[in-house]
N, CA and C atoms as a LAMMPS dump frame, in Angstrom:
ITEM: TIMESTEP
0
ITEM: NUMBER OF ATOMS
387
ITEM: BOX BOUNDS ff ff ff
-5.0000000000000000e+02 5.0000000000000000e+02
-5.0000000000000000e+02 5.0000000000000000e+02
-5.0000000000000000e+02 5.0000000000000000e+02
ITEM: ATOMS id mol type element x y z
1 1 1 N -197.126 -319.531 123.11
2 1 2 C -197.466 -318.474 122.195
3 1 3 C -196.942 -317.16 122.754
4 2 1 N -196.35 -316.351 121.951
5 2 2 C -195.82 -315.052 122.351
6 2 3 C -196.95 -314.036 122.353
7 3 1 N -197.074 -313.306 123.426
8 3 2 C -198.152 -312.33 123.551
9 3 3 C -197.553 -310.939 123.623
10 4 1 N -197.791 -310.14 122.62
11 4 2 C -197.237 -308.797 122.598
12 4 3 C -198.289 -307.834 122.081
13 5 1 N -198.616 -306.857 122.895
14 5 2 C -199.579 -305.817 122.532
15 5 3 C -200.855 -306.385 121.943
16 6 1 N -201.439 -307.357 122.645
17 6 2 C -202.708 -307.937 122.223
18 6 3 C -203.737 -307.727 123.323
19 7 1 N -204.958 -307.494 122.935
20 7 2 C -206.046 -307.406 123.896
21 7 3 C -206.822 -308.712 123.884
22 8 1 N -207.567 -308.961 124.943
23 8 2 C -208.416 -310.139 124.995
24 8 3 C -209.523 -310.007 123.96
25 9 1 N -210.003 -311.138 123.433
26 9 2 C -211.084 -311.117 122.44
27 9 3 C -212.29 -310.385 123.008
28 10 1 N -212.894 -309.528 122.202
29 10 2 C -214.097 -308.822 122.598
30 10 3 C -213.86 -307.548 123.393
31 11 1 N -212.609 -307.271 123.719
32 11 2 C -212.303 -306.033 124.457
33 11 3 C -211.706 -305.016 123.502
34 12 1 N -211.925 -303.737 123.786
35 12 2 C -211.262 -302.721 122.964
36 12 3 C -209.747 -302.83 123.148
37 13 1 N -209.002 -302.387 122.126
38 13 2 C -207.542 -302.475 122.175
39 13 3 C -206.976 -301.744 123.387
40 14 1 N -206.109 -302.421 124.113
41 14 2 C -205.298 -301.773 125.134
42 14 3 C -203.951 -302.492 125.168
43 15 1 N -202.931 -301.73 125.408
44 15 2 C -201.584 -302.294 125.386
45 15 3 C -201.409 -303.231 126.57
46 16 1 N -201.015 -304.477 126.279
47 16 2 C -200.83 -305.489 127.314
48 16 3 C -199.348 -305.644 127.636
49 17 1 N -198.487 -305.61 126.637
50 17 2 C -197.047 -305.736 126.86
51 17 3 C -196.523 -307.127 126.569
52 18 1 N -195.228 -307.292 126.784
53 18 2 C -194.537 -308.543 126.489
54 18 3 C -194.697 -309.547 127.62
55 19 1 N -194.608 -310.825 127.247
56 19 2 C -194.489 -311.877 128.25
57 19 3 C -193.106 -311.71 128.883
58 20 1 N -192.906 -312.191 130.099
59 20 2 C -191.583 -312.074 130.725
60 20 3 C -190.506 -312.76 129.884
61 21 1 N -189.363 -312.139 129.771
62 21 2 C -188.282 -312.691 128.956
63 21 3 C -187.758 -314.005 129.524
64 22 1 N -187.853 -314.196 130.831
65 22 2 C -187.38 -315.45 131.424
66 22 3 C -188.183 -316.646 130.943
67 23 1 N -189.437 -316.428 130.612
68 23 2 C -190.273 -317.505 130.093
69 23 3 C -189.668 -318.052 128.801
70 24 1 N -189.313 -317.183 127.891
71 24 2 C -188.73 -317.611 126.615
72 24 3 C -187.371 -318.273 126.84
73 25 1 N -186.577 -317.739 127.751
74 25 2 C -185.266 -318.329 128.056
75 25 3 C -185.425 -319.734 128.618
76 26 1 N -186.375 -319.917 129.517
77 26 2 C -186.605 -321.237 130.115
78 26 3 C -187.033 -322.246 129.052
79 27 1 N -187.893 -321.844 128.133
80 27 2 C -188.328 -322.743 127.066
81 27 3 C -187.167 -323.127 126.15
82 28 1 N -186.278 -322.181 125.86
83 28 2 C -185.125 -322.482 125.015
84 28 3 C -184.203 -323.481 125.713
85 29 1 N -183.952 -323.276 126.999
86 29 2 C -183.093 -324.198 127.752
87 29 3 C -183.703 -325.585 127.778
88 30 1 N -185.017 -325.659 127.98
89 30 2 C -185.697 -326.955 128
90 30 3 C -185.581 -327.643 126.639
91 31 1 N -185.764 -326.899 125.571
92 31 2 C -185.629 -327.466 124.226
93 31 3 C -184.213 -327.999 123.991
94 32 1 N -183.208 -327.197 124.31
95 32 2 C -181.819 -327.617 124.1
96 32 3 C -181.493 -328.86 124.931
97 33 1 N -181.978 -328.911 126.163
98 33 2 C -181.743 -330.073 127.019
99 33 3 C -182.401 -331.311 126.425
100 34 1 N -183.632 -331.174 125.921
101 34 2 C -184.33 -332.33 125.365
102 34 3 C -183.71 -332.831 124.064
103 35 1 N -182.877 -332.043 123.42
104 35 2 C -182.123 -332.554 122.276
105 35 3 C -181.13 -333.623 122.735
106 36 1 N -180.662 -333.499 123.978
107 36 2 C -179.608 -334.368 124.496
108 36 3 C -180.104 -335.444 125.442
109 37 1 N -181.15 -335.153 126.202
110 37 2 C -181.69 -336.153 127.134
111 37 3 C -183.193 -336.017 127.203
112 38 1 N -183.852 -337.174 127.198
113 38 2 C -185.3 -337.189 127.31
114 38 3 C -185.694 -338.478 128.006
115 39 1 N -186.477 -338.359 129.076
116 39 2 C -186.942 -339.576 129.734
117 39 3 C -188.316 -339.925 129.19
118 40 1 N -188.496 -341.204 128.94
119 40 2 C -189.773 -341.734 128.447
120 40 3 C -190.161 -342.869 129.383
121 41 1 N -191.056 -342.573 130.313
122 41 2 C -191.428 -343.588 131.299
123 41 3 C -190.216 -343.949 132.121
124 42 1 N -189.818 -345.206 132.059
125 42 2 C -188.671 -345.669 132.844
126 42 3 C -187.404 -345.806 131.996
127 43 1 N -187.392 -345.183 130.815
128 43 2 C -186.221 -345.225 129.934
129 43 3 C -185.599 -343.835 129.846
130 44 1 N -184.289 -343.804 129.674
131 44 2 C -183.574 -342.554 129.453
132 44 3 C -182.978 -342.594 128.046
133 45 1 N -183.362 -341.63 127.215
134 45 2 C -182.859 -341.548 125.842
135 45 3 C -181.834 -340.423 125.761
136 46 1 N -180.655 -340.731 125.244
137 46 2 C -179.569 -339.76 125.155
138 46 3 C -179.232 -339.465 123.696
139 47 1 N -179.03 -338.198 123.397
140 47 2 C -178.562 -337.682 122.105
141 47 3 C -179.551 -337.898 120.96
142 48 1 N -180.812 -338.119 121.266
143 48 2 C -181.788 -338.406 120.208
144 48 3 C -181.946 -337.238 119.23
145 49 1 N -181.829 -336.01 119.716
146 49 2 C -181.955 -334.846 118.84
147 49 3 C -180.644 -334.118 118.634
148 50 1 N -179.524 -334.785 118.892
149 50 2 C -178.2 -334.161 118.786
150 50 3 C -177.988 -333.627 117.376
151 51 1 N -177.831 -332.316 117.226
152 51 2 C -177.66 -331.743 115.884
153 51 3 C -176.298 -332.103 115.279
154 52 1 N -176.305 -332.487 114.048
155 52 2 C -175.06 -332.833 113.343
156 52 3 C -174.057 -331.668 113.388
157 53 1 N -174.578 -330.428 113.401
158 53 2 C -173.713 -329.243 113.43
159 53 3 C -172.899 -329.15 114.728
160 54 1 N -173.32 -329.85 115.778
161 54 2 C -172.597 -329.834 117.045
162 54 3 C -171.48 -330.879 117.067
163 55 1 N -171.301 -331.617 115.972
164 55 2 C -170.333 -332.706 115.938
165 55 3 C -169.101 -332.352 115.112
166 56 1 N -168.786 -331.061 115.001
167 56 2 C -167.608 -330.646 114.249
168 56 3 C -166.325 -330.974 114.997
169 57 1 N -165.197 -331.05 114.284
170 57 2 C -163.915 -331.361 114.912
171 57 3 C -163.624 -330.45 116.112
172 58 1 N -163.268 -331.091 117.238
173 58 2 C -162.888 -330.363 118.445
174 58 3 C -164.051 -329.829 119.277
175 59 1 N -165.288 -330.031 118.845
176 59 2 C -166.434 -329.482 119.587
177 59 3 C -166.741 -330.311 120.835
178 60 1 N -167.233 -329.635 121.872
179 60 2 C -167.605 -330.285 123.132
180 60 3 C -169.029 -329.861 123.48
181 61 1 N -169.849 -330.833 123.823
182 61 2 C -171.21 -330.586 124.292
183 61 3 C -171.326 -331.246 125.653
184 62 1 N -171.906 -330.531 126.617
185 62 2 C -171.922 -331.027 127.987
186 62 3 C -173.233 -330.699 128.687
187 63 1 N -173.734 -331.656 129.475
188 63 2 C -174.802 -331.422 130.443
189 63 3 C -174.16 -331.637 131.809
190 64 1 N -174.35 -330.705 132.703
191 64 2 C -173.664 -330.781 133.991
192 64 3 C -174.679 -330.789 135.131
193 65 1 N -175.263 -331.945 135.377
194 65 2 C -176.183 -332.084 136.495
195 65 3 C -177.623 -331.735 136.162
196 66 1 N -178.049 -331.983 134.932
197 66 2 C -179.435 -331.717 134.537
198 66 3 C -180.353 -332.684 135.283
199 67 1 N -181.43 -332.152 135.853
200 67 2 C -182.363 -332.969 136.629
201 67 3 C -183.123 -333.939 135.729
202 68 1 N -183.137 -335.206 136.117
203 68 2 C -183.94 -336.239 135.464
204 68 3 C -184.632 -337.029 136.571
205 69 1 N -185.632 -337.847 136.236
206 69 2 C -186.249 -338.7 137.253
207 69 3 C -185.276 -339.733 137.825
208 70 1 N -184.12 -339.889 137.188
209 70 2 C -183.125 -340.881 137.596
210 70 3 C -181.949 -340.251 138.339
211 71 1 N -182.075 -338.994 138.672
212 71 2 C -181.006 -338.247 139.336
213 71 3 C -180.339 -337.308 138.349
214 72 1 N -179.42 -336.474 138.848
215 72 2 C -178.731 -335.512 137.979
216 72 3 C -177.92 -336.225 136.891
217 73 1 N -178.011 -335.707 135.669
218 73 2 C -177.288 -336.29 134.535
219 73 3 C -176.074 -335.438 134.21
220 74 1 N -174.914 -336.101 134.194
221 74 2 C -173.67 -335.471 133.765
222 74 3 C -173.201 -336.224 132.525
223 75 1 N -173.163 -335.518 131.413
224 75 2 C -172.862 -336.124 130.12
225 75 3 C -171.912 -335.201 129.37
226 76 1 N -170.954 -335.79 128.664
227 76 2 C -170.062 -334.991 127.826
228 76 3 C -169.809 -335.72 126.518
229 77 1 N -169.933 -334.988 125.413
230 77 2 C -169.566 -335.483 124.077
231 77 3 C -168.408 -334.608 123.621
232 78 1 N -167.254 -335.235 123.382
233 78 2 C -166.061 -334.503 122.951
234 78 3 C -165.604 -335.093 121.617
235 79 1 N -165.737 -334.308 120.556
236 79 2 C -165.348 -334.757 119.22
237 79 3 C -163.839 -334.558 119.073
238 80 1 N -163.168 -335.563 118.535
239 80 2 C -161.714 -335.488 118.328
240 80 3 C -161.364 -334.329 117.394
241 81 1 N -160.147 -333.835 117.525
242 81 2 C -159.707 -332.702 116.695
243 81 3 C -159.737 -333.019 115.212
244 82 1 N -159.543 -334.305 114.864
245 82 2 C -159.603 -334.676 113.443
246 82 3 C -161.038 -334.976 112.988
247 83 1 N -161.983 -334.991 113.93
248 83 2 C -163.39 -335.211 113.605
249 83 3 C -163.765 -336.648 113.29
250 84 1 N -162.814 -337.594 113.43
251 84 2 C -163.076 -338.976 113.04
252 84 3 C -163.711 -339.819 114.14
253 85 1 N -163.723 -339.308 115.355
254 85 2 C -164.332 -340.046 116.462
255 85 3 C -164.824 -339.051 117.509
256 86 1 N -165.593 -339.565 118.45
257 86 2 C -166.077 -338.749 119.561
258 86 3 C -166.038 -339.609 120.816
259 87 1 N -165.752 -338.971 121.933
260 87 2 C -165.736 -339.661 123.23
261 87 3 C -166.98 -339.214 123.989
262 88 1 N -167.784 -340.172 124.402
263 88 2 C -168.989 -339.895 125.172
264 88 3 C -168.778 -340.416 126.58
265 89 1 N -168.96 -339.539 127.569
266 89 2 C -168.855 -339.916 128.982
267 89 3 C -170.181 -339.624 129.662
268 90 1 N -170.631 -340.56 130.47
269 90 2 C -171.841 -340.369 131.267
270 90 3 C -171.536 -340.842 132.68
271 91 1 N -171.786 -339.955 133.657
272 91 2 C -171.557 -340.307 135.064
273 91 3 C -172.734 -341.128 135.578
274 92 1 N -172.471 -341.962 136.557
275 92 2 C -173.49 -342.791 137.181
276 92 3 C -174.638 -341.919 137.683
277 93 1 N -175.851 -342.347 137.401
278 93 2 C -177.039 -341.655 137.892
279 93 3 C -177.269 -342.069 139.344
280 94 1 N -177.635 -341.121 140.186
281 94 2 C -177.738 -341.395 141.614
282 94 3 C -179.176 -341.569 142.109
283 95 1 N -180.167 -341.466 141.212
284 95 2 C -181.564 -341.664 141.596
285 95 3 C -181.995 -343.085 141.285
286 96 1 N -183.299 -343.256 141.064
287 96 2 C -183.792 -344.592 140.711
288 96 3 C -183.182 -345.016 139.381
289 97 1 N -182.983 -346.305 139.221
290 97 2 C -182.316 -346.835 138.034
291 97 3 C -183.308 -346.972 136.883
292 98 1 N -182.977 -346.385 135.714
293 98 2 C -183.867 -346.568 134.554
294 98 3 C -183.831 -348.02 134.093
295 99 1 N -184.902 -348.475 133.459
296 99 2 C -184.918 -349.85 132.949
297 99 3 C -183.87 -350.013 131.85
298 100 1 N -183.657 -348.939 131.077
299 100 2 C -182.591 -348.961 130.076
300 100 3 C -182.227 -347.534 129.688
301 101 1 N -181.017 -347.409 129.204
302 101 2 C -180.535 -346.149 128.642
303 101 3 C -180.319 -346.415 127.163
304 102 1 N -180.954 -345.604 126.333
305 102 2 C -180.823 -345.783 124.887
306 102 3 C -180.026 -344.612 124.337
307 103 1 N -178.936 -344.936 123.693
308 103 2 C -178.025 -343.956 123.122
309 103 3 C -178.286 -343.862 121.619
310 104 1 N -178.701 -342.702 121.159
311 104 2 C -178.998 -342.476 119.738
312 104 3 C -177.781 -341.817 119.09
313 105 1 N -177.254 -342.43 118.055
314 105 2 C -175.984 -341.974 117.475
315 105 3 C -176.126 -341.247 116.138
316 106 1 N -177.343 -341.058 115.654
317 106 2 C -177.546 -340.455 114.328
318 106 3 C -176.78 -339.138 114.149
319 107 1 N -176.881 -338.242 115.127
320 107 2 C -176.248 -336.927 115.013
321 107 3 C -174.734 -336.993 114.99
322 108 1 N -174.165 -338.016 115.614
323 108 2 C -172.705 -338.152 115.637
324 108 3 C -172.166 -338.912 114.433
325 109 1 N -172.86 -339.962 114.04
326 109 2 C -172.33 -340.812 112.975
327 109 3 C -172.984 -340.566 111.618
328 110 1 N -174.156 -339.942 111.623
329 110 2 C -174.882 -339.738 110.377
330 110 3 C -175.685 -340.948 109.947
331 111 1 N -175.648 -342.027 110.763
332 111 2 C -176.392 -343.244 110.451
333 111 3 C -177.448 -343.468 111.535
334 112 1 N -178.668 -343.854 111.151
335 112 2 C -179.667 -344.143 112.176
336 112 3 C -179.259 -345.387 112.957
337 113 1 N -178.91 -345.197 114.195
338 113 2 C -178.365 -346.287 114.995
339 113 3 C -178.621 -345.956 116.461
340 114 1 N -178.972 -346.964 117.249
341 114 2 C -179.098 -346.739 118.686
342 114 3 C -178.543 -347.949 119.423
343 115 1 N -178.041 -347.7 120.61
344 115 2 C -177.456 -348.743 121.445
345 115 3 C -178.134 -348.714 122.8
346 116 1 N -178.317 -349.881 123.385
347 116 2 C -178.791 -349.946 124.762
348 116 3 C -177.565 -350.025 125.651
349 117 1 N -177.552 -349.238 126.695
350 117 2 C -176.421 -349.188 127.606
351 117 3 C -176.9 -349.563 129
352 118 1 N -176.203 -350.463 129.678
353 118 2 C -176.662 -350.834 131.012
354 118 3 C -176.515 -349.672 131.996
355 119 1 N -177.564 -349.369 132.767
356 119 2 C -177.495 -348.289 133.749
357 119 3 C -176.771 -348.749 135.01
358 120 1 N -176.483 -347.81 135.902
359 120 2 C -175.976 -348.167 137.219
360 120 3 C -174.499 -347.913 137.459
361 121 1 N -173.787 -347.343 136.507
362 121 2 C -172.363 -347.049 136.716
363 121 3 C -171.905 -345.962 135.748
364 122 1 N -170.706 -345.407 136.004
365 122 2 C -170.107 -344.476 135.048
366 122 3 C -169.782 -345.266 133.779
367 123 1 N -169.886 -344.638 132.633
368 123 2 C -169.452 -345.309 131.419
369 123 3 C -168.944 -344.313 130.401
370 124 1 N -168.167 -344.86 129.491
371 124 2 C -167.523 -344.04 128.449
372 124 3 C -167.484 -344.874 127.174
373 125 1 N -167.714 -344.216 126.064
374 125 2 C -167.643 -344.89 124.753
375 125 3 C -166.891 -344.021 123.771
376 126 1 N -166.144 -344.683 122.899
377 126 2 C -165.544 -344.012 121.742
378 126 3 C -166.426 -344.347 120.557
379 127 1 N -166.896 -343.342 119.883
380 127 2 C -167.79 -343.528 118.743
381 127 3 C -167.03 -343.126 117.49
382 128 1 N -166.866 -344.053 116.573
383 128 2 C -166.173 -343.738 115.326
384 128 3 C -167.197 -343.244 114.326
385 129 1 N -166.733 -342.319 113.479
386 129 2 C -167.672 -341.669 112.551
387 129 3 C -167.443 -342.116 111.138
């Protein structure tokens, strides 16, 4: 909740001021990251909230070492210049191995679809749209 010029309940009005701006920035970064990666127990879900607007021709979306319980995640989605396909690259995770990695393709293909990907190595996929 954003707190700006509010007094505590039952107290006369006094200017309190803004919450620190870094708080809002941190929440935005966390939200954007969770669009692309979210761990659920021992599973890693990728691209579950990937916005369709990020899948335009020639667009690139990248996570570069985002902390997960499975080690830093390096992921790149590169949409072809003609927009007909996308290349997804994920570097090997260096922490504990997730039981499964689930790749959600709705935002890229427009169809509700998910794939299980074996963890434990670098991998790359071409996704046709």
